[in-house]
C-alpha positions as CSV (number, residue, x, y, z in Angstrom):
1,X,24.8,-47.3,39.0
2,X,26.7,-44.4,37.5
3,X,29.3,-44.5,40.3
4,X,29.9,-48.2,39.7
5,X,30.3,-47.7,36.0
6,X,32.9,-45.1,36.7
7,X,34.8,-47.4,39.1
8,X,34.7,-50.3,36.6
9,X,35.9,-48.1,33.7
10,X,38.8,-46.9,35.9
11,X,39.6,-50.5,36.8
12,X,39.6,-51.6,33.2
13,X,41.9,-48.8,32.2
14,X,44.2,-49.6,35.1
15,X,44.4,-53.3,34.2
16,X,44.9,-52.6,30.5
17,X,47.7,-50.1,31.2
18,X,49.5,-52.4,33.6
19,X,49.5,-55.2,31.0
20,X,52.2,-53.6,28.8
21,X,49.7,-50.9,27.8
22,X,47.3,-53.4,26.5
23,X,49.4,-54.4,23.5
24,X,49.2,-58.2,24.2
25,X,46.2,-60.0,22.8
26,X,44.9,-61.1,26.2
27,X,45.0,-57.6,27.5
28,X,43.1,-55.8,24.7
29,X,40.7,-58.7,24.4
30,X,39.9,-58.3,28.1
31,X,39.4,-54.6,27.6
32,X,37.0,-55.1,24.7
33,X,34.9,-57.7,26.4
34,X,34.7,-55.8,29.7
35,X,33.7,-52.5,28.0
36,X,31.1,-54.2,25.8
37,X,29.6,-56.1,28.7
38,X,29.5,-52.9,30.7
39,X,27.8,-51.0,27.9
40,X,25.3,-53.8,27.4
41,X,24.4,-53.7,31.1
42,X,23.9,-50.0,31.1
43,X,21.7,-50.1,28.0
44,X,19.7,-52.9,29.4
45,X,19.1,-51.1,32.7
46,X,18.2,-47.9,31.0
47,X,15.7,-49.6,28.7
48,X,14.2,-51.4,31.7
49,X,13.8,-48.0,33.5
50,X,12.3,-46.5,30.4
51,X,15.1,-44.0,29.9
52,X,16.7,-43.1,26.6
53,X,19.8,-41.3,27.7
54,X,22.6,-43.4,26.1
55,X,23.1,-41.9,22.7
56,X,25.9,-41.5,20.2
57,X,27.1,-38.2,18.7
58,X,26.3,-38.2,15.0
59,X,30.0,-37.7,13.8
60,X,31.1,-40.7,15.8
61,X,28.2,-42.8,14.4
62,X,29.1,-41.7,10.9
63,X,32.7,-42.6,11.5
64,X,31.6,-46.1,12.6
65,X,29.6,-46.5,9.5
66,X,32.4,-45.3,7.3
67,X,35.0,-47.7,8.8
68,X,32.5,-50.6,8.8
69,X,31.9,-50.0,5.1
70,X,35.5,-51.1,4.5
71,X,34.5,-54.6,5.6
72,X,31.4,-55.0,3.4
73,X,31.8,-56.7,0.1
74,X,30.8,-54.3,-2.7
75,X,30.4,-54.8,-6.4
76,X,33.5,-54.3,-8.4
77,X,32.1,-51.2,-10.1
78,X,31.3,-49.5,-6.8
79,X,34.8,-50.3,-5.5
80,X,36.2,-48.8,-8.7
81,X,34.3,-45.6,-7.9
82,X,35.4,-45.4,-4.3
83,X,38.9,-46.7,-4.6
84,X,40.3,-47.0,-8.2
85,X,43.7,-48.3,-7.0
86,X,42.0,-51.1,-5.0
87,X,39.9,-52.1,-7.9
88,X,42.8,-52.0,-10.3
89,X,44.9,-54.3,-8.1
90,X,42.1,-56.8,-7.7
91,X,41.4,-56.8,-11.5
92,X,45.1,-57.5,-12.1
93,X,44.9,-60.5,-9.8
94,X,41.6,-62.0,-11.2
95,X,40.8,-60.4,-14.5
96,X,38.3,-63.1,-15.5
97,X,36.0,-62.4,-12.6
98,X,35.9,-58.6,-12.7
99,X,32.4,-58.2,-14.1
100,X,30.7,-60.2,-11.3
101,X,33.2,-59.8,-8.5
102,X,32.5,-58.4,-5.1
103,X,35.4,-56.9,-3.1
104,X,36.0,-55.2,0.2
105,X,37.6,-51.8,0.3
106,X,40.0,-53.1,2.9
107,X,43.1,-54.8,1.6
108,X,43.0,-57.1,4.6
109,X,39.5,-57.5,6.0
110,X,40.7,-59.7,8.9
111,X,43.0,-57.0,10.3
112,X,40.4,-54.4,9.7
113,X,37.8,-56.4,11.7
114,X,40.2,-56.8,14.6
115,X,40.9,-53.1,14.7
116,X,37.3,-52.2,14.2
117,X,36.4,-54.1,17.3
118,X,39.0,-52.0,19.2
119,X,37.5,-48.9,17.8
120,X,34.1,-50.0,18.9
121,X,35.4,-50.6,22.4
122,X,36.9,-47.1,22.5
123,X,33.6,-45.6,21.3
124,X,31.8,-47.7,24.0
125,X,34.2,-46.3,26.6
126,X,33.4,-42.8,25.4
127,X,29.7,-43.3,25.7
128,X,30.0,-44.9,29.1
129,X,32.2,-42.1,30.5
130,X,29.9,-39.4,29.1
131,X,26.9,-41.2,30.6
132,X,28.4,-41.9,34.0
133,X,30.3,-38.7,34.7
134,X,28.5,-36.4,37.0
135,X,30.2,-33.1,37.7
136,X,27.7,-31.9,40.3
137,X,29.0,-34.5,42.7
138,X,32.4,-32.8,42.9
139,X,34.3,-36.0,42.3
140,X,34.9,-38.7,39.7
141,X,36.1,-42.2,40.1
142,X,37.5,-42.1,36.6
143,X,39.7,-39.0,37.4
144,X,40.8,-40.5,40.8
145,X,41.6,-43.8,39.2
146,X,43.7,-42.1,36.5
147,X,45.6,-40.1,39.0
148,X,46.4,-43.3,40.9
149,X,47.5,-45.0,37.7
150,X,49.6,-42.0,36.6
151,X,51.3,-41.8,40.0
152,X,52.1,-45.5,40.1
153,X,53.4,-45.5,36.5
154,X,55.6,-42.4,37.3
155,X,57.0,-43.9,40.5
156,X,57.7,-47.2,38.8
157,X,59.3,-45.5,35.8
158,X,61.5,-43.5,38.1
159,X,62.4,-46.6,40.0
160,X,63.5,-48.2,36.7
161,X,65.5,-45.2,35.7
162,X,67.2,-44.2,38.9
163,X,67.6,-47.7,40.3
164,X,68.8,-49.2,37.0
165,X,66.1,-51.9,37.4
166,X,65.2,-52.2,33.7
167,X,62.4,-54.7,34.2
168,X,58.6,-54.6,33.8
169,X,57.5,-56.8,36.7
170,X,59.2,-60.1,35.8
171,X,59.9,-59.2,32.1
172,X,63.4,-58.0,31.3
173,X,63.4,-55.1,28.9
174,X,65.1,-55.6,25.6
175,X,64.7,-52.0,24.2
176,X,64.8,-48.6,25.9
177,X,67.0,-50.0,28.7
178,X,68.2,-46.5,29.7
179,X,64.8,-44.9,29.8
180,X,61.8,-44.8,32.1
181,X,59.0,-46.8,30.6
182,X,56.8,-47.9,33.5
183,X,54.8,-50.9,32.5
184,X,55.0,-49.9,28.8
185,X,57.5,-51.3,26.3
186,X,58.0,-48.1,24.5
187,X,59.1,-44.9,26.2
188,X,57.0,-42.7,23.9
189,X,53.8,-44.5,24.9
190,X,54.7,-44.2,28.5
191,X,55.1,-40.5,28.1
192,X,51.8,-40.4,26.2
193,X,50.0,-42.0,29.2
194,X,51.5,-39.4,31.6
195,X,50.7,-36.4,29.4
196,X,47.1,-37.6,29.3
197,X,46.9,-37.8,33.1
198,X,49.0,-34.8,34.2
199,X,46.5,-32.1,33.0
200,X,43.7,-33.8,34.8
201,X,45.8,-34.0,38.0
202,X,46.6,-30.3,37.7
203,X,42.9,-29.5,37.3
204,X,42.0,-31.6,40.3
205,X,44.7,-29.8,42.4
206,X,43.3,-26.4,41.3
207,X,39.8,-27.6,42.2
208,X,40.9,-28.5,45.8
209,X,42.7,-25.2,46.2
210,X,39.5,-23.4,45.0
211,X,37.5,-25.3,47.6
212,X,39.9,-24.2,50.3
213,X,39.6,-20.5,49.1
214,X,35.8,-20.8,49.1
215,X,35.6,-22.3,52.6
216,X,38.0,-19.7,53.9
217,X,35.9,-16.9,52.4
218,X,32.7,-18.4,53.8
219,X,34.3,-19.1,57.2
220,X,31.8,-21.9,57.8
221,X,34.2,-24.4,59.2
222,X,37.1,-24.5,61.6
223,X,40.4,-23.4,60.3
224,X,41.9,-26.9,60.6
225,X,39.2,-28.4,58.4
226,X,39.6,-25.5,55.9
227,X,43.2,-26.5,55.3
228,X,42.4,-30.1,54.3
229,X,41.4,-29.2,50.8
230,X,44.6,-27.1,50.5
231,X,46.7,-30.0,51.6
232,X,45.0,-32.2,49.0
233,X,45.6,-29.6,46.3
234,X,49.3,-29.3,47.2
235,X,49.6,-33.1,47.3
236,X,48.1,-33.4,43.8
237,X,50.4,-30.7,42.5
238,X,53.3,-32.7,44.0
239,X,52.1,-35.7,42.1
240,X,52.1,-33.6,38.9
241,X,55.8,-32.8,39.5
242,X,56.6,-36.5,40.0
243,X,54.8,-37.4,36.8
244,X,56.5,-34.6,34.9
245,X,59.9,-35.7,36.0
246,X,59.1,-39.3,35.0
247,X,58.0,-38.0,31.5
248,X,61.4,-36.3,31.3
249,X,63.2,-39.5,32.3
250,X,61.4,-41.3,29.4
251,X,63.5,-39.1,27.1
252,X,60.5,-38.9,24.7
253,X,61.0,-35.7,22.8
254,X,57.4,-35.2,21.6
255,X,56.1,-36.5,25.0
256,X,58.1,-33.9,26.9
257,X,57.2,-31.1,24.4
258,X,53.5,-32.0,24.4
259,X,53.5,-32.1,28.2
260,X,55.1,-28.7,28.6
261,X,53.0,-27.1,25.9
262,X,49.7,-28.4,27.4
263,X,50.8,-27.5,30.9
264,X,51.6,-23.9,29.9
265,X,48.4,-23.7,27.9
266,X,46.1,-24.7,30.7
267,X,48.0,-22.6,33.3
268,X,47.5,-19.6,31.0
269,X,43.9,-20.4,30.6
270,X,43.4,-20.7,34.4
271,X,45.3,-17.5,34.9
272,X,43.2,-15.7,32.4
273,X,40.1,-16.9,34.1
274,X,41.2,-16.1,37.6
275,X,43.9,-13.5,37.5
276,X,44.9,-14.1,41.2
277,X,48.3,-14.6,42.8
278,X,47.2,-18.1,44.1
279,X,47.1,-19.5,40.5
280,X,50.4,-17.7,39.7
281,X,52.1,-19.3,42.7
282,X,50.6,-22.8,41.8
283,X,51.7,-22.4,38.2
284,X,55.2,-21.5,39.1
285,X,55.3,-24.3,41.6
286,X,54.5,-26.8,38.9
287,X,56.8,-25.6,36.2
288,X,59.8,-24.9,38.4
289,X,59.2,-28.0,40.5
290,X,59.4,-30.2,37.4
291,X,62.5,-28.4,36.1
292,X,64.3,-28.4,39.5
293,X,63.6,-32.0,40.2
294,X,64.5,-32.8,36.6
295,X,67.9,-31.0,37.0
296,X,68.5,-32.9,40.2
297,X,67.8,-36.3,38.5
298,X,69.7,-35.2,35.4
299,X,68.4,-33.5,32.2
300,X,71.5,-34.5,30.2
301,X,70.1,-37.5,28.3
302,X,66.8,-35.7,27.5
303,X,68.6,-32.6,26.3
304,X,71.0,-34.7,24.2
305,X,68.0,-36.2,22.3
306,X,66.8,-32.7,21.5
307,X,70.2,-31.6,20.4
308,X,70.3,-34.5,17.9
309,X,67.5,-32.8,16.0
310,X,70.0,-30.1,14.9
311,X,72.5,-32.5,13.5
312,X,72.8,-32.6,9.8
313,X,71.0,-35.6,8.3
314,X,69.7,-36.8,11.6
315,X,66.0,-36.7,10.7
316,X,66.7,-38.6,7.4
317,X,68.7,-41.2,9.3
318,X,66.0,-41.6,12.0
319,X,63.6,-42.8,9.4
320,X,60.4,-41.0,10.1
321,X,60.7,-38.7,7.1
322,X,61.2,-41.6,4.8
323,X,58.1,-43.4,6.2
324,X,56.0,-40.2,5.8
325,X,57.2,-39.8,2.3
326,X,56.0,-43.3,1.4
327,X,52.8,-42.8,3.3
328,X,52.2,-39.6,1.3
329,X,52.2,-41.7,-1.9
330,X,50.0,-44.2,-0.3
331,X,47.4,-41.5,0.5
332,X,47.6,-40.2,-3.0
333,X,46.6,-43.7,-4.3
334,X,43.9,-44.3,-1.7
335,X,42.6,-40.8,-0.9
336,X,39.0,-41.4,-0.2
337,X,38.6,-44.7,1.6
338,X,42.2,-45.6,2.6
339,X,43.4,-49.2,2.7
340,X,41.4,-50.4,5.7
341,X,41.7,-49.8,9.4
342,X,44.9,-51.5,10.8
343,X,46.4,-52.3,7.4
344,X,49.2,-49.7,7.3
345,X,52.0,-52.2,7.7
346,X,50.8,-54.4,4.8
347,X,49.9,-51.5,2.5
348,X,53.1,-49.6,3.2
349,X,55.3,-52.4,1.9
350,X,54.5,-51.4,-1.6
351,X,55.8,-47.9,-1.0
352,X,58.8,-48.7,1.3
353,X,62.1,-47.6,-0.1
354,X,64.0,-47.2,3.3
355,X,65.0,-50.1,5.6
356,X,63.4,-52.5,3.1
357,X,64.5,-55.4,5.2
358,X,62.3,-54.3,8.1
359,X,58.5,-54.6,8.4
360,X,57.2,-51.1,9.3
361,X,54.0,-51.6,11.3
362,X,53.1,-48.0,12.0
363,X,53.6,-44.6,10.4
364,X,54.9,-43.0,13.6
365,X,52.2,-40.4,13.2
366,X,48.6,-41.2,14.2
367,X,47.3,-38.5,11.9
368,X,49.1,-39.9,8.9
369,X,48.4,-43.5,9.7
370,X,44.6,-43.0,10.2
371,X,44.6,-41.0,6.9
372,X,46.2,-44.0,5.2
373,X,43.9,-46.5,6.8
374,X,40.4,-44.7,6.6
375,X,41.1,-42.1,4.0
376,X,41.0,-38.3,4.1
377,X,37.2,-38.2,4.8
378,X,37.5,-40.6,7.7
379,X,40.5,-38.7,9.2
380,X,38.5,-35.5,9.0
381,X,35.6,-37.1,10.8
382,X,37.9,-38.4,13.5
383,X,40.2,-35.5,14.2
384,X,37.8,-32.8,13.1
385,X,35.3,-34.0,15.7
386,X,38.0,-34.0,18.4
387,X,39.2,-30.5,17.4
388,X,35.6,-29.2,17.4
389,X,35.1,-30.6,20.9
390,X,38.4,-29.0,22.0
391,X,37.3,-25.6,20.7
392,X,33.9,-26.0,22.4
393,X,35.7,-26.8,25.7
394,X,37.7,-23.7,25.6
395,X,34.6,-21.6,25.0
396,X,32.7,-23.4,27.8
397,X,35.6,-22.9,30.2
398,X,35.1,-19.1,30.1
399,X,31.4,-19.5,30.4
400,X,29.3,-20.1,33.5
401,X,29.6,-23.6,35.0
402,X,30.2,-25.4,38.3
403,X,33.6,-25.5,39.9
404,X,34.3,-29.2,39.4
405,X,32.9,-29.2,35.9
406,X,35.2,-26.3,35.0
407,X,38.2,-28.0,36.5
408,X,37.5,-31.2,34.6
409,X,37.0,-29.2,31.4
410,X,40.4,-27.6,31.9
411,X,42.1,-30.9,32.4
412,X,40.5,-32.4,29.3
413,X,41.6,-29.4,27.3
414,X,45.2,-30.0,28.4
415,X,45.1,-33.8,27.8
416,X,43.6,-33.4,24.3
417,X,46.2,-30.8,23.3
418,X,49.1,-32.9,24.6
419,X,48.1,-36.1,22.8
420,X,47.3,-34.3,19.6
421,X,50.8,-32.7,19.6
422,X,52.3,-36.1,20.4
423,X,50.2,-37.8,17.7
424,X,51.8,-35.8,14.9
425,X,55.1,-37.8,15.4
426,X,54.1,-41.0,17.2
427,X,51.3,-43.6,17.4
428,X,49.9,-43.5,20.9
429,X,46.4,-44.1,19.5
430,X,47.5,-47.5,18.3
431,X,48.2,-48.5,22.0
432,X,45.0,-49.8,23.5
433,X,45.5,-48.4,27.0
434,X,46.2,-44.9,25.8
435,X,43.4,-44.9,23.3
436,X,41.0,-46.2,25.9
437,X,42.0,-43.6,28.4
438,X,41.7,-40.8,25.9
439,X,38.3,-42.0,24.9
440,X,37.2,-41.9,28.5
441,X,38.6,-38.3,28.9
442,X,36.8,-37.2,25.7
443,X,33.6,-38.7,27.0
444,X,33.9,-36.8,30.3
445,X,34.8,-33.7,28.3
446,X,31.7,-34.1,26.1
447,X,29.5,-34.4,29.1
448,X,31.0,-31.4,30.8
449,X,30.6,-29.2,27.8
450,X,27.1,-30.2,26.9
451,X,25.6,-30.7,30.4
452,X,22.4,-28.7,30.7
453,X,21.8,-26.3,33.5
454,X,18.5,-26.3,35.4
455,X,17.9,-23.3,37.6
456,X,20.0,-21.0,39.7
457,X,23.3,-19.4,38.9
458,X,26.3,-21.7,38.5
459,X,29.2,-20.8,40.7
460,X,32.2,-19.3,38.9
461,X,35.0,-21.8,39.1
462,X,38.7,-21.1,39.1
463,X,37.8,-17.5,39.5
464,X,39.6,-14.8,41.4
465,X,36.5,-13.8,43.4
466,X,34.4,-15.8,45.8
467,X,31.8,-17.8,43.9
468,X,28.2,-16.9,43.8
469,X,25.5,-19.2,45.4
470,X,25.7,-22.6,43.9
471,X,23.2,-23.6,41.3
472,X,22.0,-27.0,40.3
473,X,23.3,-28.9,37.3
474,X,21.5,-31.9,36.0
475,X,20.5,-33.5,32.8
476,X,20.7,-36.9,31.1
477,X,23.1,-37.1,28.2
478,X,21.6,-35.8,25.0
479,X,24.1,-37.1,22.6
480,X,22.8,-36.2,19.2
C-alpha cells in the first residue's frame, strides 16, 4: 500500500503543478480533497490492521491548534489579552456589545478557514510522505515523480523562452512574457519549483554513481551491467543542468541565488563525506555545465536583473522594502496572534503608504507574511521546526545510514535550504503546488532522519571507500 500512496502523492503533485501551480480554485480544491481522502484511507487501513504508525510531530500539532484558535470565537476579554489591537478595533465598531461579545482573533474568519484547509492538506501530505517513504527499497515514486515533473517544467520553460512561445498550454501569458515560467504564471514560483527538485535530482544521480562504484568494487556482475547505474547517474546530472538553465532563464534573482547556494552546499557536504575524485568531477560537471549552457543560451537578461540591485533607489522603487516597512508595523500591533492565516492583504491595507491604488495580496516574503498572519509564536513554531529538522538532517548525513537514505537526506537538505533562502524575498509557500511538494520533501526528510535501525551495520553512503556489508533498516513511523 505504501508504494501506491507514494505514486498517488506524486500524481497529485504533478496535476497541481501543471494547473498553474495550483493557484486556481479547482486545482487546489482537487489537491485538498485528494490528500484528505488518501490520508483517510491510510488511517482506516492502519486501524483495521491494528497498527498505530501514523502520528503527528508535536510541533506540527501545536501549530495546527494555534492556527485553529484564530477561528474560534472567544470572549472579548480573552481577545483583549491575546490581541489588544483586535479587541480595540472591534470595540470601536460595536462599543455597546463589548461586555458580552465573542470575537475571533482572525480579522477575516472566512479567509482564514480557506487557508487553514490548505495548511491541513500540506500537513496531511507531510504525514503521508513520511509514512509511505521507505529508504531501504532504494527507490521512491515521490522522488521519481518529482524528477519527471521538474524535467518537464524545465523543458517547457526553455521552449517558452528560446522559442518565444509565451503560452501556458492554451493560455496566452500577460505578465513575464520574456521569461521562462513553465506552467506557472510567476517566474519566481517556477524557479521555486525547480530549486526544490534540483537537489533531489543531484542526490539521486549521486546515488546511482555510488551504486556503480559499489558493483564495480564487488565485481559481481558483468561490466556492461555495471555501467547501467553510471549511465543513469550521468543522465540525472544532465537533467540537473537542464533544470538549472531553465531556472536561470526564469530571471528570478532569489531563485537563481538559492539554487546555486543550495547546490554548492550539498556538493560541499558530499565532498566532505566522500573526499574522492568522483564527487569532485560530478560537482564540477554540474556547476560548469549549468554555467556553460547558460552562457550559450544567454546570461545577459539574468545578469542585468542582478545589476539593477546596485542602482540607486532601485530597491525603494521596486516596492518590497515599502511593503516590509508596513508589515513591520502590522507585526508590532499584532505580535502574538497575528491577524489570521491568509489575511495579509486585508490587514496590510491599513498600513499601506506605497502604491495605495493597488491591492497588495502578499508580503513578498513568506517569513514576514506568516509572522503577520499567525504571529511571532506561530512563525517560530513553523520555521523553527523546519530549521530544527534541517539541522538534524545535516547531523544524520554524517552518521551511519543506508546509501539511498543518505542520498535522500542530502537532497532534502538542499531543497530546504534553497526554499528558505527564496522565502526571505518571495512567497512560494503561498503557491499550493510548491507548498505541497515541500511538505512531501519534509515528510521524506523526517522519515529518513528518524528511521530506526534494527541489526547489522548500515552501509556508508556517498563514501570514498567501498561500503560495509549492508544492514537492515526498518521501523514504523514514530512521530511524537
